[in-house]
HTML snippet that shows the backbone in 3Dmol.js (N, CA, C, O; Angstrom):
<script src="https://3Dmol.org/build/3Dmol-min.js"></script>
<div id="view" style="width:600px;height:400px;position:relative"></div>
<script>
const pdb = `
ATOM      1  N   UNK A   1      31.852 124.038-112.474  1.00  0.00           N
ATOM      2  CA  UNK A   1      33.069 123.748-113.212  1.00  0.00           C
ATOM      3  C   UNK A   1      33.999 122.998-112.279  1.00  0.00           C
ATOM      4  O   UNK A   1      34.115 123.357-111.108  1.00  0.00           O
ATOM      5  N   UNK A   2      34.641 121.998-112.757  1.00  0.00           N
ATOM      6  CA  UNK A   2      35.478 121.157-111.920  1.00  0.00           C
ATOM      7  C   UNK A   2      36.947 121.420-112.220  1.00  0.00           C
ATOM      8  O   UNK A   2      37.648 120.552-112.740  1.00  0.00           O
ATOM      9  N   UNK A   3      37.397 122.596-111.897  1.00  0.00           N
ATOM     10  CA  UNK A   3      38.774 122.983-112.167  1.00  0.00           C
ATOM     11  C   UNK A   3      38.845 123.744-113.475  1.00  0.00           C
ATOM     12  O   UNK A   3      38.021 123.524-114.363  1.00  0.00           O
ATOM     13  N   UNK A   4      39.783 124.604-113.604  1.00  0.00           N
ATOM     14  CA  UNK A   4      39.922 125.395-114.816  1.00  0.00           C
ATOM     15  C   UNK A   4      41.298 125.135-115.417  1.00  0.00           C
ATOM     16  O   UNK A   4      42.317 125.185-114.728  1.00  0.00           O
ATOM     17  N   UNK A   5      41.303 124.859-116.704  1.00  0.00           N
ATOM     18  CA  UNK A   5      42.557 124.597-117.391  1.00  0.00           C
ATOM     19  C   UNK A   5      43.382 125.879-117.422  1.00  0.00           C
ATOM     20  O   UNK A   5      42.872 126.948-117.760  1.00  0.00           O
ATOM     21  N   UNK A   6      44.649 125.764-117.068  1.00  0.00           N
ATOM     22  CA  UNK A   6      45.546 126.892-117.145  1.00  0.00           C
ATOM     23  C   UNK A   6      45.558 127.802-115.925  1.00  0.00           C
ATOM     24  O   UNK A   6      46.314 128.773-115.894  1.00  0.00           O
ATOM     25  N   UNK A   7      44.749 127.513-114.934  1.00  0.00           N
ATOM     26  CA  UNK A   7      44.742 128.337-113.726  1.00  0.00           C
ATOM     27  C   UNK A   7      45.923 127.929-112.859  1.00  0.00           C
ATOM     28  O   UNK A   7      46.109 126.751-112.555  1.00  0.00           O
ATOM     29  N   UNK A   8      46.717 128.918-112.464  1.00  0.00           N
ATOM     30  CA  UNK A   8      47.885 128.674-111.631  1.00  0.00           C
ATOM     31  C   UNK A   8      47.810 129.603-110.427  1.00  0.00           C
ATOM     32  O   UNK A   8      47.521 130.793-110.551  1.00  0.00           O
ATOM     33  N   UNK A   9      48.077 129.027-109.262  1.00  0.00           N
ATOM     34  CA  UNK A   9      48.136 129.821-108.045  1.00  0.00           C
ATOM     35  C   UNK A   9      49.479 129.545-107.393  1.00  0.00           C
ATOM     36  O   UNK A   9      49.808 128.396-107.097  1.00  0.00           O
ATOM     37  N   UNK A  10      50.244 130.587-107.171  1.00  0.00           N
ATOM     38  CA  UNK A  10      51.511 130.459-106.469  1.00  0.00           C
ATOM     39  C   UNK A  10      51.207 130.523-104.970  1.00  0.00           C
ATOM     40  O   UNK A  10      51.169 131.601-104.377  1.00  0.00           O
ATOM     41  N   UNK A  11      50.993 129.358-104.377  1.00  0.00           N
ATOM     42  CA  UNK A  11      50.581 129.273-102.978  1.00  0.00           C
ATOM     43  C   UNK A  11      51.625 129.909-102.063  1.00  0.00           C
ATOM     44  O   UNK A  11      51.271 130.590-101.100  1.00  0.00           O
ATOM     45  N   UNK A  12      52.885 129.695-102.352  1.00  0.00           N
ATOM     46  CA  UNK A  12      53.937 130.298-101.519  1.00  0.00           C
ATOM     47  C   UNK A  12      53.888 131.822-101.574  1.00  0.00           C
ATOM     48  O   UNK A  12      54.134 132.488-100.569  1.00  0.00           O
ATOM     49  N   UNK A  13      53.571 132.375-102.742  1.00  0.00           N
ATOM     50  CA  UNK A  13      53.449 133.830-102.860  1.00  0.00           C
ATOM     51  C   UNK A  13      52.240 134.336-102.078  1.00  0.00           C
ATOM     52  O   UNK A  13      52.301 135.397-101.456  1.00  0.00           O
ATOM     53  N   UNK A  14      51.144 133.585-102.108  1.00  0.00           N
ATOM     54  CA  UNK A  14      49.963 133.954-101.325  1.00  0.00           C
ATOM     55  C   UNK A  14      50.330 133.979 -99.842  1.00  0.00           C
ATOM     56  O   UNK A  14      49.983 134.920 -99.129  1.00  0.00           O
ATOM     57  N   UNK A  15      51.027 132.952 -99.383  1.00  0.00           N
ATOM     58  CA  UNK A  15      51.417 132.866 -97.977  1.00  0.00           C
ATOM     59  C   UNK A  15      52.368 134.009 -97.617  1.00  0.00           C
ATOM     60  O   UNK A  15      52.223 134.616 -96.556  1.00  0.00           O
ATOM     61  N   UNK A  16      53.329 134.309 -98.477  1.00  0.00           N
ATOM     62  CA  UNK A  16      54.261 135.426 -98.218  1.00  0.00           C
ATOM     63  C   UNK A  16      53.510 136.752 -98.118  1.00  0.00           C
ATOM     64  O   UNK A  16      53.783 137.564 -97.234  1.00  0.00           O
ATOM     65  N   UNK A  17      52.564 136.961 -99.029  1.00  0.00           N
ATOM     66  CA  UNK A  17      51.787 138.205 -99.021  1.00  0.00           C
ATOM     67  C   UNK A  17      50.983 138.330 -97.739  1.00  0.00           C
ATOM     68  O   UNK A  17      50.976 139.388 -97.110  1.00  0.00           O
ATOM     69  N   UNK A  18      50.310 137.268 -97.350  1.00  0.00           N
ATOM     70  CA  UNK A  18      49.524 137.291 -96.113  1.00  0.00           C
ATOM     71  C   UNK A  18      50.429 137.456 -94.898  1.00  0.00           C
ATOM     72  O   UNK A  18      50.063 138.138 -93.940  1.00  0.00           O
ATOM     73  N   UNK A  19      51.593 136.845 -94.930  1.00  0.00           N
ATOM     74  CA  UNK A  19      52.535 136.944 -93.813  1.00  0.00           C
ATOM     75  C   UNK A  19      52.982 138.392 -93.624  1.00  0.00           C
ATOM     76  O   UNK A  19      53.092 138.878 -92.498  1.00  0.00           O
ATOM     77  N   UNK A  20      53.235 139.067 -94.733  1.00  0.00           N
ATOM     78  CA  UNK A  20      53.694 140.458 -94.674  1.00  0.00           C
ATOM     79  C   UNK A  20      52.625 141.372 -94.072  1.00  0.00           C
ATOM     80  O   UNK A  20      52.953 142.384 -93.452  1.00  0.00           O
ATOM     81  N   UNK A  21      51.365 141.026 -94.247  1.00  0.00           N
ATOM     82  CA  UNK A  21      50.262 141.850 -93.741  1.00  0.00           C
ATOM     83  C   UNK A  21      49.694 141.346 -92.420  1.00  0.00           C
ATOM     84  O   UNK A  21      48.820 141.988 -91.839  1.00  0.00           O
ATOM     85  N   UNK A  22      50.172 140.223 -91.948  1.00  0.00           N
ATOM     86  CA  UNK A  22      49.547 139.551 -90.801  1.00  0.00           C
ATOM     87  C   UNK A  22      49.440 140.419 -89.551  1.00  0.00           C
ATOM     88  O   UNK A  22      48.378 140.469 -88.930  1.00  0.00           O
ATOM     89  N   UNK A  23      50.506 141.093 -89.174  1.00  0.00           N
ATOM     90  CA  UNK A  23      50.517 141.865 -87.923  1.00  0.00           C
ATOM     91  C   UNK A  23      49.466 142.972 -87.898  1.00  0.00           C
ATOM     92  O   UNK A  23      48.978 143.344 -86.831  1.00  0.00           O
ATOM     93  N   UNK A  24      49.120 143.493 -89.066  1.00  0.00           N
ATOM     94  CA  UNK A  24      48.138 144.575 -89.107  1.00  0.00           C
ATOM     95  C   UNK A  24      46.773 144.107 -89.620  1.00  0.00           C
ATOM     96  O   UNK A  24      45.906 144.923 -89.934  1.00  0.00           O
ATOM     97  N   UNK A  25      46.595 142.807 -89.699  1.00  0.00           N
ATOM     98  CA  UNK A  25      45.344 142.260 -90.225  1.00  0.00           C
ATOM     99  C   UNK A  25      44.352 141.957 -89.099  1.00  0.00           C
ATOM    100  O   UNK A  25      44.723 141.977 -87.925  1.00  0.00           O
ATOM    101  N   UNK A  26      43.105 141.680 -89.447  1.00  0.00           N
ATOM    102  CA  UNK A  26      42.127 141.284 -88.429  1.00  0.00           C
ATOM    103  C   UNK A  26      42.471 139.937 -87.783  1.00  0.00           C
ATOM    104  O   UNK A  26      41.886 139.561 -86.768  1.00  0.00           O
ATOM    105  N   UNK A  27      43.412 139.226 -88.374  1.00  0.00           N
ATOM    106  CA  UNK A  27      43.790 137.899 -87.882  1.00  0.00           C
ATOM    107  C   UNK A  27      45.103 137.932 -87.092  1.00  0.00           C
ATOM    108  O   UNK A  27      45.697 136.885 -86.835  1.00  0.00           O
ATOM    109  N   UNK A  28      45.546 139.102 -86.715  1.00  0.00           N
ATOM    110  CA  UNK A  28      46.837 139.255 -86.030  1.00  0.00           C
ATOM    111  C   UNK A  28      46.916 138.454 -84.729  1.00  0.00           C
ATOM    112  O   UNK A  28      48.004 138.034 -84.334  1.00  0.00           O
ATOM    113  N   UNK A  29      45.803 138.240 -84.071  1.00  0.00           N
ATOM    114  CA  UNK A  29      45.825 137.487 -82.814  1.00  0.00           C
ATOM    115  C   UNK A  29      46.021 135.978 -83.042  1.00  0.00           C
ATOM    116  O   UNK A  29      46.313 135.239 -82.101  1.00  0.00           O
ATOM    117  N   UNK A  30      45.861 135.531 -84.282  1.00  0.00           N
ATOM    118  CA  UNK A  30      46.036 134.114 -84.601  1.00  0.00           C
ATOM    119  C   UNK A  30      47.508 133.811 -84.840  1.00  0.00           C
ATOM    120  O   UNK A  30      48.265 134.666 -85.300  1.00  0.00           O
ATOM    121  N   UNK A  31      47.898 132.598 -84.526  1.00  0.00           N
ATOM    122  CA  UNK A  31      49.243 132.147 -84.865  1.00  0.00           C
ATOM    123  C   UNK A  31      49.281 131.923 -86.378  1.00  0.00           C
ATOM    124  O   UNK A  31      48.516 131.118 -86.910  1.00  0.00           O
ATOM    125  N   UNK A  32      50.165 132.631 -87.060  1.00  0.00           N
ATOM    126  CA  UNK A  32      50.165 132.579 -88.520  1.00  0.00           C
ATOM    127  C   UNK A  32      50.401 131.166 -89.044  1.00  0.00           C
ATOM    128  O   UNK A  32      49.628 130.681 -89.870  1.00  0.00           O
ATOM    129  N   UNK A  33      51.451 130.501 -88.581  1.00  0.00           N
ATOM    130  CA  UNK A  33      51.785 129.171 -89.096  1.00  0.00           C
ATOM    131  C   UNK A  33      50.739 128.123 -88.720  1.00  0.00           C
ATOM    132  O   UNK A  33      50.380 127.280 -89.542  1.00  0.00           O
ATOM    133  N   UNK A  34      50.265 128.173 -87.520  1.00  0.00           N
ATOM    134  CA  UNK A  34      49.348 127.135 -87.037  1.00  0.00           C
ATOM    135  C   UNK A  34      47.910 127.360 -87.506  1.00  0.00           C
ATOM    136  O   UNK A  34      47.205 126.400 -87.820  1.00  0.00           O
ATOM    137  N   UNK A  35      47.476 128.601 -87.557  1.00  0.00           N
ATOM    138  CA  UNK A  35      46.072 128.888 -87.832  1.00  0.00           C
ATOM    139  C   UNK A  35      45.786 129.406 -89.234  1.00  0.00           C
ATOM    140  O   UNK A  35      44.827 128.969 -89.871  1.00  0.00           O
ATOM    141  N   UNK A  36      46.601 130.328 -89.718  1.00  0.00           N
ATOM    142  CA  UNK A  36      46.317 130.989 -90.986  1.00  0.00           C
ATOM    143  C   UNK A  36      46.829 130.192 -92.183  1.00  0.00           C
ATOM    144  O   UNK A  36      46.112 130.042 -93.172  1.00  0.00           O
ATOM    145  N   UNK A  37      48.046 129.683 -92.111  1.00  0.00           N
ATOM    146  CA  UNK A  37      48.626 128.961 -93.254  1.00  0.00           C
ATOM    147  C   UNK A  37      47.776 127.759 -93.673  1.00  0.00           C
ATOM    148  O   UNK A  37      47.530 127.599 -94.868  1.00  0.00           O
ATOM    149  N   UNK A  38      47.317 126.907 -92.751  1.00  0.00           N
ATOM    150  CA  UNK A  38      46.467 125.791 -93.200  1.00  0.00           C
ATOM    151  C   UNK A  38      45.182 126.263 -93.896  1.00  0.00           C
ATOM    152  O   UNK A  38      44.732 125.649 -94.863  1.00  0.00           O
ATOM    153  N   UNK A  39      44.607 127.345 -93.401  1.00  0.00           N
ATOM    154  CA  UNK A  39      43.402 127.880 -94.035  1.00  0.00           C
ATOM    155  C   UNK A  39      43.712 128.395 -95.441  1.00  0.00           C
ATOM    156  O   UNK A  39      42.932 128.176 -96.368  1.00  0.00           O
ATOM    157  N   UNK A  40      44.834 129.070 -95.601  1.00  0.00           N
ATOM    158  CA  UNK A  40      45.226 129.571 -96.925  1.00  0.00           C
ATOM    159  C   UNK A  40      45.502 128.430 -97.899  1.00  0.00           C
ATOM    160  O   UNK A  40      45.073 128.476 -99.052  1.00  0.00           O
ATOM    161  N   UNK A  41      46.213 127.417 -97.439  1.00  0.00           N
ATOM    162  CA  UNK A  41      46.513 126.272 -98.317  1.00  0.00           C
ATOM    163  C   UNK A  41      45.233 125.563 -98.744  1.00  0.00           C
ATOM    164  O   UNK A  41      45.090 125.188 -99.908  1.00  0.00           O
ATOM    165  N   UNK A  42      44.303 125.376 -97.811  1.00  0.00           N
ATOM    166  CA  UNK A  42      43.028 124.731 -98.141  1.00  0.00           C
ATOM    167  C   UNK A  42      42.220 125.602 -99.104  1.00  0.00           C
ATOM    168  O   UNK A  42      41.574 125.082-100.013  1.00  0.00           O
ATOM    169  N   UNK A  43      42.252 126.919 -98.912  1.00  0.00           N
ATOM    170  CA  UNK A  43      41.527 127.832 -99.797  1.00  0.00           C
ATOM    171  C   UNK A  43      42.111 127.800-101.208  1.00  0.00           C
ATOM    172  O   UNK A  43      41.368 127.774-102.189  1.00  0.00           O
ATOM    173  N   UNK A  44      43.427 127.802-101.311  1.00  0.00           N
ATOM    174  CA  UNK A  44      44.077 127.736-102.629  1.00  0.00           C
ATOM    175  C   UNK A  44      43.768 126.409-103.317  1.00  0.00           C
ATOM    176  O   UNK A  44      43.486 126.385-104.515  1.00  0.00           O
ATOM    177  N   UNK A  45      43.818 125.315-102.579  1.00  0.00           N
ATOM    178  CA  UNK A  45      43.491 123.998-103.127  1.00  0.00           C
ATOM    179  C   UNK A  45      42.062 123.990-103.667  1.00  0.00           C
ATOM    180  O   UNK A  45      41.816 123.521-104.778  1.00  0.00           O
ATOM    181  N   UNK A  46      41.128 124.510-102.881  1.00  0.00           N
ATOM    182  CA  UNK A  46      39.728 124.535-103.307  1.00  0.00           C
ATOM    183  C   UNK A  46      39.544 125.430-104.527  1.00  0.00           C
ATOM    184  O   UNK A  46      38.779 125.103-105.435  1.00  0.00           O
ATOM    185  N   UNK A  47      40.241 126.549-104.546  1.00  0.00           N
ATOM    186  CA  UNK A  47      40.156 127.473-105.681  1.00  0.00           C
ATOM    187  C   UNK A  47      40.630 126.793-106.965  1.00  0.00           C
ATOM    188  O   UNK A  47      39.990 126.907-108.010  1.00  0.00           O
ATOM    189  N   UNK A  48      41.741 126.094-106.876  1.00  0.00           N
ATOM    190  CA  UNK A  48      42.276 125.415-108.057  1.00  0.00           C
ATOM    191  C   UNK A  48      41.380 124.268-108.514  1.00  0.00           C
ATOM    192  O   UNK A  48      41.167 124.078-109.712  1.00  0.00           O
ATOM    193  N   UNK A  49      40.862 123.511-107.565  1.00  0.00           N
ATOM    194  CA  UNK A  49      40.054 122.346-107.907  1.00  0.00           C
ATOM    195  C   UNK A  49      38.665 122.728-108.434  1.00  0.00           C
ATOM    196  O   UNK A  49      38.094 122.006-109.252  1.00  0.00           O
ATOM    197  N   UNK A  50      38.126 123.847-107.973  1.00  0.00           N
ATOM    198  CA  UNK A  50      36.724 124.187-108.258  1.00  0.00           C
ATOM    199  C   UNK A  50      36.555 125.572-108.850  1.00  0.00           C
ATOM    200  O   UNK A  50      35.471 126.150-108.779  1.00  0.00           O
ATOM    201  N   UNK A  51      37.599 126.102-109.423  1.00  0.00           N
ATOM    202  CA  UNK A  51      37.591 127.485-109.916  1.00  0.00           C
ATOM    203  C   UNK A  51      36.274 127.845-110.587  1.00  0.00           C
ATOM    204  O   UNK A  51      35.833 127.186-111.529  1.00  0.00           O
ATOM    205  N   UNK A  52      35.659 128.907-110.079  1.00  0.00           N
ATOM    206  CA  UNK A  52      34.431 129.390-110.682  1.00  0.00           C
ATOM    207  C   UNK A  52      33.164 128.827-110.061  1.00  0.00           C
ATOM    208  O   UNK A  52      32.065 129.281-110.380  1.00  0.00           O
ATOM    209  N   UNK A  53      33.299 127.862-109.197  1.00  0.00           N
ATOM    210  CA  UNK A  53      32.121 127.247-108.583  1.00  0.00           C
ATOM    211  C   UNK A  53      32.197 127.423-107.076  1.00  0.00           C
ATOM    212  O   UNK A  53      32.847 126.652-106.370  1.00  0.00           O
ATOM    213  N   UNK A  54      31.516 128.457-106.604  1.00  0.00           N
ATOM    214  CA  UNK A  54      31.594 128.833-105.187  1.00  0.00           C
ATOM    215  C   UNK A  54      31.169 127.689-104.262  1.00  0.00           C
ATOM    216  O   UNK A  54      31.826 127.432-103.253  1.00  0.00           O
ATOM    217  N   UNK A  55      30.093 127.012-104.595  1.00  0.00           N
ATOM    218  CA  UNK A  55      29.606 125.915-103.750  1.00  0.00           C
ATOM    219  C   UNK A  55      30.636 124.791-103.666  1.00  0.00           C
ATOM    220  O   UNK A  55      30.885 124.249-102.589  1.00  0.00           O
ATOM    221  N   UNK A  56      31.225 124.446-104.791  1.00  0.00           N
ATOM    222  CA  UNK A  56      32.257 123.412-104.816  1.00  0.00           C
ATOM    223  C   UNK A  56      33.456 123.829-103.969  1.00  0.00           C
ATOM    224  O   UNK A  56      33.986 123.029-103.198  1.00  0.00           O
ATOM    225  N   UNK A  57      33.885 125.092-104.116  1.00  0.00           N
ATOM    226  CA  UNK A  57      35.032 125.565-103.333  1.00  0.00           C
ATOM    227  C   UNK A  57      34.742 125.470-101.847  1.00  0.00           C
ATOM    228  O   UNK A  57      35.586 125.023-101.070  1.00  0.00           O
ATOM    229  N   UNK A  58      33.543 125.894-101.448  1.00  0.00           N
ATOM    230  CA  UNK A  58      33.195 125.872-100.027  1.00  0.00           C
ATOM    231  C   UNK A  58      33.152 124.437 -99.493  1.00  0.00           C
ATOM    232  O   UNK A  58      33.661 124.166 -98.405  1.00  0.00           O
ATOM    233  N   UNK A  59      32.554 123.530-100.243  1.00  0.00           N
ATOM    234  CA  UNK A  59      32.481 122.128 -99.809  1.00  0.00           C
ATOM    235  C   UNK A  59      33.868 121.502 -99.696  1.00  0.00           C
ATOM    236  O   UNK A  59      34.166 120.805 -98.727  1.00  0.00           O
ATOM    237  N   UNK A  60      34.703 121.755-100.685  1.00  0.00           N
ATOM    238  CA  UNK A  60      36.063 121.192-100.662  1.00  0.00           C
ATOM    239  C   UNK A  60      36.872 121.783 -99.506  1.00  0.00           C
ATOM    240  O   UNK A  60      37.595 121.070 -98.812  1.00  0.00           O
ATOM    241  N   UNK A  61      36.740 123.088 -99.313  1.00  0.00           N
ATOM    242  CA  UNK A  61      37.443 123.759 -98.225  1.00  0.00           C
ATOM    243  C   UNK A  61      36.991 123.209 -96.873  1.00  0.00           C
ATOM    244  O   UNK A  61      37.817 122.869 -96.026  1.00  0.00           O
ATOM    245  N   UNK A  62      35.673 123.122 -96.676  1.00  0.00           N
ATOM    246  CA  UNK A  62      35.139 122.614 -95.410  1.00  0.00           C
ATOM    247  C   UNK A  62      35.615 121.190 -95.138  1.00  0.00           C
ATOM    248  O   UNK A  62      35.970 120.859 -94.006  1.00  0.00           O
ATOM    249  N   UNK A  63      35.624 120.355 -96.162  1.00  0.00           N
ATOM    250  CA  UNK A  63      36.071 118.970 -95.989  1.00  0.00           C
ATOM    251  C   UNK A  63      37.538 118.917 -95.577  1.00  0.00           C
ATOM    252  O   UNK A  63      37.911 118.155 -94.685  1.00  0.00           O
ATOM    253  N   UNK A  64      38.363 119.724 -96.225  1.00  0.00           N
ATOM    254  CA  UNK A  64      39.791 119.717 -95.883  1.00  0.00           C
ATOM    255  C   UNK A  64      40.036 120.279 -94.482  1.00  0.00           C
ATOM    256  O   UNK A  64      40.852 119.742 -93.732  1.00  0.00           O
ATOM    257  N   UNK A  65      39.344 121.341 -94.132  1.00  0.00           N
ATOM    258  CA  UNK A  65      39.550 121.950 -92.824  1.00  0.00           C
ATOM    259  C   UNK A  65      39.010 121.061 -91.696  1.00  0.00           C
ATOM    260  O   UNK A  65      39.489 121.136 -90.564  1.00  0.00           O
ATOM    261  N   UNK A  66      38.031 120.236 -91.998  1.00  0.00           N
ATOM    262  CA  UNK A  66      37.499 119.342 -90.970  1.00  0.00           C
ATOM    263  C   UNK A  66      38.532 118.299 -90.558  1.00  0.00           C
ATOM    264  O   UNK A  66      38.409 117.680 -89.501  1.00  0.00           O
ATOM    265  N   UNK A  67      39.542 118.107 -91.390  1.00  0.00           N
ATOM    266  CA  UNK A  67      40.610 117.155 -91.082  1.00  0.00           C
ATOM    267  C   UNK A  67      41.738 117.774 -90.268  1.00  0.00           C
ATOM    268  O   UNK A  67      42.646 117.069 -89.827  1.00  0.00           O
ATOM    269  N   UNK A  68      41.685 119.078 -90.067  1.00  0.00           N
ATOM    270  CA  UNK A  68      42.727 119.773 -89.313  1.00  0.00           C
ATOM    271  C   UNK A  68      42.598 119.439 -87.834  1.00  0.00           C
ATOM    272  O   UNK A  68      41.682 119.901 -87.152  1.00  0.00           O
ATOM    273  N   UNK A  69      43.512 118.645 -87.363  1.00  0.00           N
ATOM    274  CA  UNK A  69      43.494 118.212 -85.964  1.00  0.00           C
ATOM    275  C   UNK A  69      44.123 119.292 -85.095  1.00  0.00           C
ATOM    276  O   UNK A  69      45.172 119.838 -85.439  1.00  0.00           O
ATOM    277  N   UNK A  70      43.492 119.598 -83.984  1.00  0.00           N
ATOM    278  CA  UNK A  70      44.073 120.533 -83.032  1.00  0.00           C
ATOM    279  C   UNK A  70      43.920 121.992 -83.392  1.00  0.00           C
ATOM    280  O   UNK A  70      44.513 122.856 -82.746  1.00  0.00           O
ATOM    281  N   UNK A  71      43.143 122.277 -84.402  1.00  0.00           N
ATOM    282  CA  UNK A  71      42.939 123.669 -84.811  1.00  0.00           C
ATOM    283  C   UNK A  71      42.164 124.401 -83.723  1.00  0.00           C
ATOM    284  O   UNK A  71      41.126 123.925 -83.265  1.00  0.00           O
ATOM    285  N   UNK A  72      42.663 125.542 -83.317  1.00  0.00           N
ATOM    286  CA  UNK A  72      42.020 126.324 -82.258  1.00  0.00           C
ATOM    287  C   UNK A  72      41.231 127.509 -82.810  1.00  0.00           C
ATOM    288  O   UNK A  72      40.677 128.291 -82.038  1.00  0.00           O
ATOM    289  N   UNK A  73      41.176 127.646 -84.095  1.00  0.00           N
ATOM    290  CA  UNK A  73      40.459 128.740 -84.732  1.00  0.00           C
ATOM    291  C   UNK A  73      39.051 128.263 -85.074  1.00  0.00           C
ATOM    292  O   UNK A  73      38.864 127.109 -85.461  1.00  0.00           O
ATOM    293  N   UNK A  74      38.069 129.136 -84.934  1.00  0.00           N
ATOM    294  CA  UNK A  74      36.690 128.748 -85.224  1.00  0.00           C
ATOM    295  C   UNK A  74      36.492 128.534 -86.725  1.00  0.00           C
ATOM    296  O   UNK A  74      37.174 129.159 -87.537  1.00  0.00           O
ATOM    297  N   UNK A  75      35.567 127.658 -87.092  1.00  0.00           N
ATOM    298  CA  UNK A  75      35.263 127.466 -88.516  1.00  0.00           C
ATOM    299  C   UNK A  75      34.819 128.763 -89.192  1.00  0.00           C
ATOM    300  O   UNK A  75      35.105 128.972 -90.371  1.00  0.00           O
ATOM    301  N   UNK A  76      34.133 129.623 -88.470  1.00  0.00           N
ATOM    302  CA  UNK A  76      33.702 130.897 -89.048  1.00  0.00           C
ATOM    303  C   UNK A  76      34.897 131.796 -89.367  1.00  0.00           C
ATOM    304  O   UNK A  76      34.918 132.488 -90.384  1.00  0.00           O
ATOM    305  N   UNK A  77      35.886 131.772 -88.480  1.00  0.00           N
ATOM    306  CA  UNK A  77      37.074 132.600 -88.700  1.00  0.00           C
ATOM    307  C   UNK A  77      37.888 132.088 -89.889  1.00  0.00           C
ATOM    308  O   UNK A  77      38.343 132.879 -90.714  1.00  0.00           O
ATOM    309  N   UNK A  78      38.071 130.783 -89.979  1.00  0.00           N
ATOM    310  CA  UNK A  78      38.825 130.252 -91.121  1.00  0.00           C
ATOM    311  C   UNK A  78      38.037 130.434 -92.415  1.00  0.00           C
ATOM    312  O   UNK A  78      38.635 130.614 -93.476  1.00  0.00           O
ATOM    313  N   UNK A  79      36.702 130.392 -92.348  1.00  0.00           N
ATOM    314  CA  UNK A  79      35.889 130.639 -93.541  1.00  0.00           C
ATOM    315  C   UNK A  79      36.079 132.077 -94.028  1.00  0.00           C
ATOM    316  O   UNK A  79      36.089 132.323 -95.234  1.00  0.00           O
ATOM    317  N   UNK A  80      36.229 133.019 -93.107  1.00  0.00           N
ATOM    318  CA  UNK A  80      36.494 134.416 -93.498  1.00  0.00           C
ATOM    319  C   UNK A  80      37.861 134.532 -94.183  1.00  0.00           C
ATOM    320  O   UNK A  80      38.016 135.282 -95.147  1.00  0.00           O
ATOM    321  N   UNK A  81      38.850 133.784 -93.677  1.00  0.00           N
ATOM    322  CA  UNK A  81      40.166 133.783 -94.318  1.00  0.00           C
ATOM    323  C   UNK A  81      40.039 133.252 -95.740  1.00  0.00           C
ATOM    324  O   UNK A  81      40.592 133.834 -96.673  1.00  0.00           O
ATOM    325  N   UNK A  82      39.313 132.147 -95.911  1.00  0.00           N
ATOM    326  CA  UNK A  82      39.123 131.573 -97.250  1.00  0.00           C
ATOM    327  C   UNK A  82      38.421 132.557 -98.173  1.00  0.00           C
ATOM    328  O   UNK A  82      38.841 132.744 -99.315  1.00  0.00           O
ATOM    329  N   UNK A  83      37.353 133.189 -97.689  1.00  0.00           N
ATOM    330  CA  UNK A  83      36.627 134.157 -98.515  1.00  0.00           C
ATOM    331  C   UNK A  83      37.537 135.289 -98.980  1.00  0.00           C
ATOM    332  O   UNK A  83      37.519 135.678-100.148  1.00  0.00           O
ATOM    333  N   UNK A  84      38.326 135.807 -98.055  1.00  0.00           N
ATOM    334  CA  UNK A  84      39.244 136.900 -98.402  1.00  0.00           C
ATOM    335  C   UNK A  84      40.294 136.425 -99.412  1.00  0.00           C
ATOM    336  O   UNK A  84      40.608 137.131-100.369  1.00  0.00           O
ATOM    337  N   UNK A  85      40.820 135.247 -99.193  1.00  0.00           N
ATOM    338  CA  UNK A  85      41.813 134.676-100.112  1.00  0.00           C
ATOM    339  C   UNK A  85      41.208 134.499-101.506  1.00  0.00           C
ATOM    340  O   UNK A  85      41.834 134.862-102.501  1.00  0.00           O
ATOM    341  N   UNK A  86      40.002 133.947-101.583  1.00  0.00           N
ATOM    342  CA  UNK A  86      39.353 133.743-102.879  1.00  0.00           C
ATOM    343  C   UNK A  86      39.090 135.057-103.594  1.00  0.00           C
ATOM    344  O   UNK A  86      39.267 135.151-104.808  1.00  0.00           O
ATOM    345  N   UNK A  87      38.667 136.075-102.848  1.00  0.00           N
ATOM    346  CA  UNK A  87      38.450 137.394-103.471  1.00  0.00           C
ATOM    347  C   UNK A  87      39.760 137.908-104.079  1.00  0.00           C
ATOM    348  O   UNK A  87      39.777 138.401-105.207  1.00  0.00           O
ATOM    349  N   UNK A  88      40.849 137.788-103.327  1.00  0.00           N
ATOM    350  CA  UNK A  88      42.146 138.265-103.821  1.00  0.00           C
ATOM    351  C   UNK A  88      42.590 137.467-105.046  1.00  0.00           C
ATOM    352  O   UNK A  88      43.110 138.042-106.002  1.00  0.00           O
ATOM    353  N   UNK A  89      42.391 136.162-105.026  1.00  0.00           N
ATOM    354  CA  UNK A  89      42.773 135.329-106.172  1.00  0.00           C
ATOM    355  C   UNK A  89      41.962 135.708-107.404  1.00  0.00           C
ATOM    356  O   UNK A  89      42.500 135.739-108.511  1.00  0.00           O
ATOM    357  N   UNK A  90      40.690 135.992-107.231  1.00  0.00           N
ATOM    358  CA  UNK A  90      39.861 136.364-108.380  1.00  0.00           C
ATOM    359  C   UNK A  90      40.292 137.711-108.960  1.00  0.00           C
ATOM    360  O   UNK A  90      40.203 137.929-110.168  1.00  0.00           O
ATOM    361  N   UNK A  91      40.754 138.605-108.101  1.00  0.00           N
ATOM    362  CA  UNK A  91      41.204 139.919-108.559  1.00  0.00           C
ATOM    363  C   UNK A  91      42.502 139.834-109.352  1.00  0.00           C
ATOM    364  O   UNK A  91      42.772 140.688-110.197  1.00  0.00           O
ATOM    365  N   UNK A  92      43.299 138.819-109.085  1.00  0.00           N
ATOM    366  CA  UNK A  92      44.609 138.725-109.735  1.00  0.00           C
ATOM    367  C   UNK A  92      44.620 137.854-110.970  1.00  0.00           C
ATOM    368  O   UNK A  92      45.658 137.721-111.617  1.00  0.00           O
ATOM    369  N   UNK A  93      43.513 137.269-111.306  1.00  0.00           N
ATOM    370  CA  UNK A  93      43.530 136.384-112.493  1.00  0.00           C
ATOM    371  C   UNK A  93      43.214 137.126-113.757  1.00  0.00           C
ATOM    372  O   UNK A  93      43.189 136.529-114.833  1.00  0.00           O
TER     373      UNK A  93
END
`;
const viewer = $3Dmol.createViewer("view");
viewer.addModel(pdb, "pdb");
viewer.setStyle({}, {cartoon: {color: "spectrum"}});
viewer.zoomTo();
viewer.render();
</script>
């Protein structure tokens, strides 16, 4: 599926929620603004563009994250952030 009609994601609310939990999360050692926020924004973008199609979401996410210059977080770590974000988004729809 190439996007879902009527799907809305409040990206700022996702970021606020993750920010509130950041200090006690497995990602606490990461810089929230530099490392986590770009991963969350890319995950939300992929979710909106490819809702329901896991392969499409992963490809879109990987392509966007590959453009992140100076990122010090491993691709595996940002992929875990995306997976967690997608699970939460699916639970709230």
